[in-house]
PDB file of N, CA, C and O in Angstrom:
ATOM      1  N   UNK A   1       0.871  -1.213   0.007  1.00  0.00           N
ATOM      2  CA  UNK A   1      -0.062   0.047   0.022  1.00  0.00           C
ATOM      3  C   UNK A   1       0.905   1.228   0.001  1.00  0.00           C
ATOM      4  O   UNK A   1       1.876   1.288   0.755  1.00  0.00           O
ATOM      5  N   UNK A   2       0.590   2.174  -0.908  1.00  0.00           N
ATOM      6  CA  UNK A   2       1.355   3.394  -0.873  1.00  0.00           C
ATOM      7  C   UNK A   2       0.583   4.580  -0.283  1.00  0.00           C
ATOM      8  O   UNK A   2      -0.531   4.373   0.198  1.00  0.00           O
ATOM      9  N   UNK A   3       1.073   5.719  -0.292  1.00  0.00           N
ATOM     10  CA  UNK A   3       0.386   6.921   0.299  1.00  0.00           C
ATOM     11  C   UNK A   3      -0.920   7.241  -0.280  1.00  0.00           C
ATOM     12  O   UNK A   3      -1.761   7.880   0.353  1.00  0.00           O
ATOM     13  N   UNK A   4      -1.119   6.787  -1.536  1.00  0.00           N
ATOM     14  CA  UNK A   4      -2.528   7.000  -2.156  1.00  0.00           C
ATOM     15  C   UNK A   4      -3.542   5.917  -1.797  1.00  0.00           C
ATOM     16  O   UNK A   4      -4.639   5.881  -2.354  1.00  0.00           O
ATOM     17  N   UNK A   5      -3.183   5.054  -0.888  1.00  0.00           N
ATOM     18  CA  UNK A   5      -4.055   3.912  -0.517  1.00  0.00           C
ATOM     19  C   UNK A   5      -4.310   2.995  -1.644  1.00  0.00           C
ATOM     20  O   UNK A   5      -5.368   2.367  -1.680  1.00  0.00           O
ATOM     21  N   UNK A   6      -3.425   2.873  -2.558  1.00  0.00           N
ATOM     22  CA  UNK A   6      -3.497   1.854  -3.580  1.00  0.00           C
ATOM     23  C   UNK A   6      -2.250   0.899  -3.577  1.00  0.00           C
ATOM     24  O   UNK A   6      -1.190   1.198  -3.028  1.00  0.00           O
ATOM     25  N   UNK A   7      -2.461  -0.187  -4.188  1.00  0.00           N
ATOM     26  CA  UNK A   7      -1.346  -1.209  -4.307  1.00  0.00           C
ATOM     27  C   UNK A   7      -0.929  -1.153  -5.695  1.00  0.00           C
ATOM     28  O   UNK A   7      -1.681  -0.813  -6.608  1.00  0.00           O
ATOM     29  N   UNK A   8       0.407  -1.528  -5.852  1.00  0.00           N
ATOM     30  CA  UNK A   8       0.974  -1.657  -7.337  1.00  0.00           C
ATOM     31  C   UNK A   8       1.239  -3.116  -7.479  1.00  0.00           C
ATOM     32  O   UNK A   8       2.067  -3.655  -6.745  1.00  0.00           O
ATOM     33  N   UNK A   9       0.556  -3.813  -8.420  1.00  0.00           N
ATOM     34  CA  UNK A   9       0.695  -5.187  -8.694  1.00  0.00           C
ATOM     35  C   UNK A   9       1.187  -5.257 -10.195  1.00  0.00           C
ATOM     36  O   UNK A   9       0.515  -4.764 -11.101  1.00  0.00           O
ATOM     37  N   UNK A  10       2.395  -5.895 -10.415  1.00  0.00           N
ATOM     38  CA  UNK A  10       2.876  -5.932 -11.856  1.00  0.00           C
ATOM     39  C   UNK A  10       2.870  -4.527 -12.464  1.00  0.00           C
ATOM     40  O   UNK A  10       2.534  -4.399 -13.641  1.00  0.00           O
ATOM     41  N   UNK A  11       3.210  -3.500 -11.754  1.00  0.00           N
ATOM     42  CA  UNK A  11       3.236  -2.178 -12.368  1.00  0.00           C
ATOM     43  C   UNK A  11       1.883  -1.456 -12.553  1.00  0.00           C
ATOM     44  O   UNK A  11       1.817  -0.313 -13.005  1.00  0.00           O
ATOM     45  N   UNK A  12       0.792  -2.191 -12.177  1.00  0.00           N
ATOM     46  CA  UNK A  12      -0.494  -1.524 -12.376  1.00  0.00           C
ATOM     47  C   UNK A  12      -1.103  -1.272 -10.989  1.00  0.00           C
ATOM     48  O   UNK A  12      -1.083  -2.123 -10.100  1.00  0.00           O
ATOM     49  N   UNK A  13      -1.675   0.018 -10.850  1.00  0.00           N
ATOM     50  CA  UNK A  13      -2.358   0.407  -9.616  1.00  0.00           C
ATOM     51  C   UNK A  13      -3.566  -0.437  -9.363  1.00  0.00           C
ATOM     52  O   UNK A  13      -4.358  -0.659 -10.279  1.00  0.00           O
ATOM     53  N   UNK A  14      -3.743  -0.918  -8.160  1.00  0.00           N
ATOM     54  CA  UNK A  14      -4.965  -1.603  -7.770  1.00  0.00           C
ATOM     55  C   UNK A  14      -5.481  -0.944  -6.549  1.00  0.00           C
ATOM     56  O   UNK A  14      -4.702  -0.605  -5.659  1.00  0.00           O
ATOM     57  N   UNK A  15      -6.822  -0.736  -6.458  1.00  0.00           N
ATOM     58  CA  UNK A  15      -7.522  -0.168  -5.277  1.00  0.00           C
ATOM     59  C   UNK A  15      -8.106  -1.367  -4.541  1.00  0.00           C
ATOM     60  O   UNK A  15      -8.624  -2.298  -5.158  1.00  0.00           O
ATOM     61  N   UNK A  16      -8.020  -1.333  -3.273  1.00  0.00           N
ATOM     62  CA  UNK A  16      -8.633  -2.396  -2.480  1.00  0.00           C
ATOM     63  C   UNK A  16     -10.143  -2.012  -2.427  1.00  0.00           C
ATOM     64  O   UNK A  16     -10.483  -0.980  -1.849  1.00  0.00           O
ATOM     65  N   UNK A  17     -11.051  -2.832  -3.025  1.00  0.00           N
ATOM     66  CA  UNK A  17     -12.458  -2.541  -3.092  1.00  0.00           C
ATOM     67  C   UNK A  17     -13.089  -2.484  -1.734  1.00  0.00           C
ATOM     68  O   UNK A  17     -14.064  -1.764  -1.517  1.00  0.00           O
ATOM     69  N   UNK A  18     -12.552  -3.220  -0.847  1.00  0.00           N
ATOM     70  CA  UNK A  18     -13.245  -3.294   0.562  1.00  0.00           C
ATOM     71  C   UNK A  18     -13.106  -1.893   1.135  1.00  0.00           C
ATOM     72  O   UNK A  18     -13.929  -1.578   1.994  1.00  0.00           O
ATOM     73  N   UNK A  19     -12.204  -1.031   0.791  1.00  0.00           N
ATOM     74  CA  UNK A  19     -12.066   0.339   1.380  1.00  0.00           C
ATOM     75  C   UNK A  19     -13.121   1.246   0.759  1.00  0.00           C
ATOM     76  O   UNK A  19     -13.520   2.232   1.378  1.00  0.00           O
ATOM     77  N   UNK A  20     -13.592   0.928  -0.481  1.00  0.00           N
ATOM     78  CA  UNK A  20     -14.547   1.744  -1.254  1.00  0.00           C
ATOM     79  C   UNK A  20     -16.070   1.480  -0.686  1.00  0.00           C
ATOM     80  O   UNK A  20     -16.861   2.379  -0.401  1.00  0.00           O
ATOM     81  N   UNK A  21     -16.311   0.135  -0.583  1.00  0.00           N
ATOM     82  CA  UNK A  21     -17.688  -0.232  -0.187  1.00  0.00           C
ATOM     83  C   UNK A  21     -17.826  -0.339   1.328  1.00  0.00           C
ATOM     84  O   UNK A  21     -17.000  -0.956   2.000  1.00  0.00           O
ATOM     85  N   UNK A  22     -18.910   0.286   1.861  1.00  0.00           N
ATOM     86  CA  UNK A  22     -19.091   0.206   3.286  1.00  0.00           C
ATOM     87  C   UNK A  22     -20.011  -0.967   3.656  1.00  0.00           C
ATOM     88  O   UNK A  22     -20.845  -1.348   2.835  1.00  0.00           O
ATOM     89  N   UNK A  23     -19.901  -1.518   4.778  1.00  0.00           N
ATOM     90  CA  UNK A  23     -20.721  -2.556   5.308  1.00  0.00           C
ATOM     91  C   UNK A  23     -22.140  -1.986   5.581  1.00  0.00           C
ATOM     92  O   UNK A  23     -22.327  -0.774   5.688  1.00  0.00           O
ATOM     93  N   UNK A  24     -23.170  -2.942   5.694  1.00  0.00           N
ATOM     94  CA  UNK A  24     -24.463  -2.362   6.136  1.00  0.00           C
ATOM     95  C   UNK A  24     -24.313  -1.835   7.595  1.00  0.00           C
ATOM     96  O   UNK A  24     -23.463  -2.221   8.398  1.00  0.00           O
ATOM     97  N   UNK A  25     -25.198  -0.963   7.795  1.00  0.00           N
ATOM     98  CA  UNK A  25     -25.366  -0.437   9.161  1.00  0.00           C
ATOM     99  C   UNK A  25     -25.560   1.033   9.213  1.00  0.00           C
ATOM    100  O   UNK A  25     -25.970   1.655   8.233  1.00  0.00           O
ATOM    101  N   UNK A  26     -25.255   1.626  10.408  1.00  0.00           N
ATOM    102  CA  UNK A  26     -25.478   3.032  10.580  1.00  0.00           C
ATOM    103  C   UNK A  26     -24.036   3.652  11.007  1.00  0.00           C
ATOM    104  O   UNK A  26     -23.385   3.173  11.935  1.00  0.00           O
ATOM    105  N   UNK A  27     -23.650   4.646  10.320  1.00  0.00           N
ATOM    106  CA  UNK A  27     -22.408   5.243  10.516  1.00  0.00           C
ATOM    107  C   UNK A  27     -22.686   6.673  11.172  1.00  0.00           C
ATOM    108  O   UNK A  27     -23.520   7.446  10.699  1.00  0.00           O
ATOM    109  N   UNK A  28     -21.973   6.940  12.221  1.00  0.00           N
ATOM    110  CA  UNK A  28     -22.050   8.332  12.908  1.00  0.00           C
ATOM    111  C   UNK A  28     -20.792   9.090  12.707  1.00  0.00           C
ATOM    112  O   UNK A  28     -19.717   8.497  12.613  1.00  0.00           O
ATOM    113  N   UNK A  29     -20.879  10.280  12.642  1.00  0.00           N
ATOM    114  CA  UNK A  29     -19.630  11.185  12.527  1.00  0.00           C
ATOM    115  C   UNK A  29     -19.896  12.508  13.238  1.00  0.00           C
ATOM    116  O   UNK A  29     -21.029  12.989  13.236  1.00  0.00           O
ATOM    117  N   UNK A  30     -18.948  13.057  13.799  1.00  0.00           N
ATOM    118  CA  UNK A  30     -19.013  14.374  14.449  1.00  0.00           C
ATOM    119  C   UNK A  30     -17.906  15.271  13.867  1.00  0.00           C
ATOM    120  O   UNK A  30     -16.772  14.820  13.707  1.00  0.00           O
ATOM    121  N   UNK A  31     -18.217  16.500  13.558  1.00  0.00           N
ATOM    122  CA  UNK A  31     -17.209  17.482  13.156  1.00  0.00           C
ATOM    123  C   UNK A  31     -17.452  18.782  13.822  1.00  0.00           C
ATOM    124  O   UNK A  31     -18.543  19.003  14.347  1.00  0.00           O
ATOM    125  N   UNK A  32     -16.475  19.674  13.832  1.00  0.00           N
ATOM    126  CA  UNK A  32     -16.637  20.942  14.320  1.00  0.00           C
ATOM    127  C   UNK A  32     -16.879  21.914  13.108  1.00  0.00           C
ATOM    128  O   UNK A  32     -16.179  21.882  12.096  1.00  0.00           O
ATOM    129  N   UNK A  33     -17.877  22.740  13.285  1.00  0.00           N
ATOM    130  CA  UNK A  33     -18.117  23.708  12.189  1.00  0.00           C
ATOM    131  C   UNK A  33     -17.153  24.918  12.317  1.00  0.00           C
ATOM    132  O   UNK A  33     -16.243  24.898  13.146  1.00  0.00           O
ATOM    133  N   UNK A  34     -17.355  25.940  11.514  1.00  0.00           N
ATOM    134  CA  UNK A  34     -16.515  27.145  11.590  1.00  0.00           C
ATOM    135  C   UNK A  34     -16.662  27.872  12.872  1.00  0.00           C
ATOM    136  O   UNK A  34     -15.736  28.600  13.230  1.00  0.00           O
ATOM    137  N   UNK A  35     -17.743  27.752  13.617  1.00  0.00           N
ATOM    138  CA  UNK A  35     -17.875  28.413  14.946  1.00  0.00           C
ATOM    139  C   UNK A  35     -17.438  27.525  16.081  1.00  0.00           C
ATOM    140  O   UNK A  35     -17.658  27.872  17.242  1.00  0.00           O
ATOM    141  N   UNK A  36     -16.810  26.359  15.787  1.00  0.00           N
ATOM    142  CA  UNK A  36     -16.275  25.350  16.789  1.00  0.00           C
ATOM    143  C   UNK A  36     -17.499  24.717  17.510  1.00  0.00           C
ATOM    144  O   UNK A  36     -17.396  24.347  18.680  1.00  0.00           O
ATOM    145  N   UNK A  37     -18.629  24.596  16.829  1.00  0.00           N
ATOM    146  CA  UNK A  37     -19.747  23.878  17.408  1.00  0.00           C
ATOM    147  C   UNK A  37     -19.774  22.458  16.867  1.00  0.00           C
ATOM    148  O   UNK A  37     -19.558  22.255  15.673  1.00  0.00           O
ATOM    149  N   UNK A  38     -20.043  21.440  17.746  1.00  0.00           N
ATOM    150  CA  UNK A  38     -20.079  20.152  17.257  1.00  0.00           C
ATOM    151  C   UNK A  38     -21.333  19.835  16.310  1.00  0.00           C
ATOM    152  O   UNK A  38     -22.466  20.149  16.674  1.00  0.00           O
ATOM    153  N   UNK A  39     -21.107  19.235  15.144  1.00  0.00           N
ATOM    154  CA  UNK A  39     -22.162  18.864  14.296  1.00  0.00           C
ATOM    155  C   UNK A  39     -22.179  17.401  14.156  1.00  0.00           C
ATOM    156  O   UNK A  39     -21.148  16.836  13.790  1.00  0.00           O
ATOM    157  N   UNK A  40     -23.211  16.751  14.403  1.00  0.00           N
ATOM    158  CA  UNK A  40     -23.258  15.289  14.403  1.00  0.00           C
ATOM    159  C   UNK A  40     -24.240  14.853  13.191  1.00  0.00           C
ATOM    160  O   UNK A  40     -25.308  15.409  12.932  1.00  0.00           O
ATOM    161  N   UNK A  41     -23.688  13.770  12.506  1.00  0.00           N
ATOM    162  CA  UNK A  41     -24.436  13.316  11.324  1.00  0.00           C
ATOM    163  C   UNK A  41     -24.491  11.824  11.352  1.00  0.00           C
ATOM    164  O   UNK A  41     -23.610  11.206  11.951  1.00  0.00           O
ATOM    165  N   UNK A  42     -25.508  11.176  10.718  1.00  0.00           N
ATOM    166  CA  UNK A  42     -25.550   9.800  10.702  1.00  0.00           C
ATOM    167  C   UNK A  42     -25.909   9.392   9.249  1.00  0.00           C
ATOM    168  O   UNK A  42     -26.605  10.117   8.539  1.00  0.00           O
ATOM    169  N   UNK A  43     -25.401   8.188   8.829  1.00  0.00           N
ATOM    170  CA  UNK A  43     -25.599   7.702   7.489  1.00  0.00           C
ATOM    171  C   UNK A  43     -26.136   6.259   7.623  1.00  0.00           C
ATOM    172  O   UNK A  43     -25.571   5.448   8.358  1.00  0.00           O
ATOM    173  N   UNK A  44     -27.191   5.964   6.932  1.00  0.00           N
ATOM    174  CA  UNK A  44     -27.668   4.516   7.005  1.00  0.00           C
ATOM    175  C   UNK A  44     -27.367   3.903   5.636  1.00  0.00           C
ATOM    176  O   UNK A  44     -27.725   4.429   4.583  1.00  0.00           O
ATOM    177  N   UNK A  45     -26.647   2.687   5.726  1.00  0.00           N
ATOM    178  CA  UNK A  45     -26.381   1.915   4.564  1.00  0.00           C
ATOM    179  C   UNK A  45     -27.270   0.688   4.667  1.00  0.00           C
ATOM    180  O   UNK A  45     -27.131  -0.096   5.605  1.00  0.00           O
ATOM    181  N   UNK A  46     -28.224   0.499   3.676  1.00  0.00           N
ATOM    182  CA  UNK A  46     -29.099  -0.623   3.653  1.00  0.00           C
ATOM    183  C   UNK A  46     -28.621  -1.707   2.675  1.00  0.00           C
ATOM    184  O   UNK A  46     -27.725  -1.461   1.868  1.00  0.00           O
ATOM    185  N   UNK A  47     -29.200  -2.868   2.744  1.00  0.00           N
ATOM    186  CA  UNK A  47     -28.778  -3.848   1.906  1.00  0.00           C
ATOM    187  C   UNK A  47     -29.452  -3.834   0.587  1.00  0.00           C
ATOM    188  O   UNK A  47     -29.068  -4.621  -0.278  1.00  0.00           O
ATOM    189  N   UNK A  48     -30.412  -3.019   0.361  1.00  0.00           N
ATOM    190  CA  UNK A  48     -31.170  -2.850  -0.915  1.00  0.00           C
ATOM    191  C   UNK A  48     -31.798  -1.542  -0.967  1.00  0.00           C
ATOM    192  O   UNK A  48     -32.051  -0.883   0.042  1.00  0.00           O
ATOM    193  N   UNK A  49     -32.074  -1.135  -2.290  1.00  0.00           N
ATOM    194  CA  UNK A  49     -32.836   0.107  -2.483  1.00  0.00           C
ATOM    195  C   UNK A  49     -31.986   1.373  -2.257  1.00  0.00           C
ATOM    196  O   UNK A  49     -30.855   1.352  -1.773  1.00  0.00           O
ATOM    197  N   UNK A  50     -32.649   2.484  -2.659  1.00  0.00           N
ATOM    198  CA  UNK A  50     -31.964   3.743  -2.505  1.00  0.00           C
ATOM    199  C   UNK A  50     -30.658   4.002  -3.201  1.00  0.00           C
ATOM    200  O   UNK A  50     -29.986   4.998  -2.935  1.00  0.00           O
ATOM    201  N   UNK A  51     -30.304   3.123  -4.075  1.00  0.00           N
ATOM    202  CA  UNK A  51     -29.104   3.104  -4.970  1.00  0.00           C
ATOM    203  C   UNK A  51     -28.416   4.341  -4.993  1.00  0.00           C
ATOM    204  O   UNK A  51     -27.408   4.474  -5.686  1.00  0.00           O
TER     205      UNK A  51
END
């Protein structure tokens, strides 16, 4: 794995697909906005629909 999070196999860049696709579930995230206030978000990844 290099700094671009890719692998080089036989001189060809390969991306680990597992890093692109997220598993089913709910993902939570918190960030600070420009006023240093916490902003919380959630993302739902279902097994079907909503493509």
